[in-house]
C-alpha positions in Angstrom: -37.9 107.2 -35.5 -36.0 110.3 -35.3 -34.8 112.6 -38.0 -31.2 113.1 -38.8 -31.3 116.9 -37.4 -32.8 115.5 -33.9 -29.7 112.7 -34.0 -27.2 115.3 -34.8 -28.4 117.7 -32.0 -28.0 120.6 -34.5 -30.5 123.5 -35.1 -29.9 124.2 -38.7 -27.4 126.9 -39.6 -28.0 129.1 -36.2 -25.0 127.8 -34.7 -27.0 125.6 -31.9 -29.2 128.7 -30.9 -32.9 128.4 -31.0 -34.7 131.5 -31.9 -36.7 131.4 -28.9 -33.3 131.9 -26.6 -32.5 134.9 -28.9 -35.9 136.5 -28.1 -35.2 135.7 -24.3 -32.2 137.4 -24.5 -33.9 140.4 -26.2 -36.4 140.5 -23.7 -33.9 140.5 -20.8 -32.2 143.5 -22.4 -35.5 145.3 -22.8 -36.2 144.6 -19.2 -32.9 145.8 -18.0 -33.7 149.1 -19.9 -37.1 149.8 -18.5 -35.6 148.9 -15.0 -32.9 151.1 -15.0 -35.1 154.1 -16.4 -37.9 153.2 -14.3 -35.4 153.4 -11.2 -33.9 156.8 -12.2 -37.8 158.2 -13.3 -38.9 157.1 -9.9 -35.7 158.7 -8.1 -36.9 161.9 -9.8 -40.6 161.9 -9.0 -39.5 161.2 -5.5 -37.2 164.1 -5.2 -39.5 166.3 -7.0 -42.6 165.4 -4.4 -40.0 165.9 -1.6 -39.0 169.2 -2.7 -42.6 170.1 -3.1 -43.4 169.2 0.6 -40.5 170.5 2.2 -40.3 173.8 -0.2 -36.6 172.8 -1.0 -36.4 173.0 -4.6 -34.3 171.3 -6.3 -32.1 169.9 -3.2 -34.4 166.4 -3.1 -34.6 166.3 -7.0 -30.7 166.2 -7.5 -30.1 164.0 -4.7 -32.7 161.4 -5.2 -32.0 161.3 -9.0 -28.3 161.1 -8.7 -28.8 158.4 -6.0 -31.3 156.4 -8.2 -28.6 156.5 -11.2 -25.9 155.1 -8.7 -28.4 152.7 -7.5 -29.5 151.8 -11.2 -26.0 151.2 -12.5 -25.3 148.9 -9.4 -28.3 146.8 -10.0 -27.4 146.8 -13.6 -23.8 145.4 -12.8 -25.3 142.8 -10.5 -28.0 141.7 -13.2 -25.4 141.6 -16.0 -22.6 139.7 -13.9 -25.5 137.1 -13.0 -26.6 136.8 -16.7 -22.9 136.3 -18.1 -22.5 133.2 -15.4 -25.6 131.3 -17.0 -23.9 131.3 -20.4 
């Protein structure tokens, strides 16, 4: 026999959202932060390495970091649009 809570389909006073879905959303946000910072950090390291190899300091560092920032923002917008469509 089902309880009243199961029959009504409600989830208490949480507005129908389970605590696990909130944690999933927090996890997705944290993953986006790490992905963006990792992209920028990777671009900076790549630029630094190329500058050391070709002795062109700071040309590749600046270019690779700016490229990584642009790429990170593009990726961020795409992921946020995809998450928004899922709601």
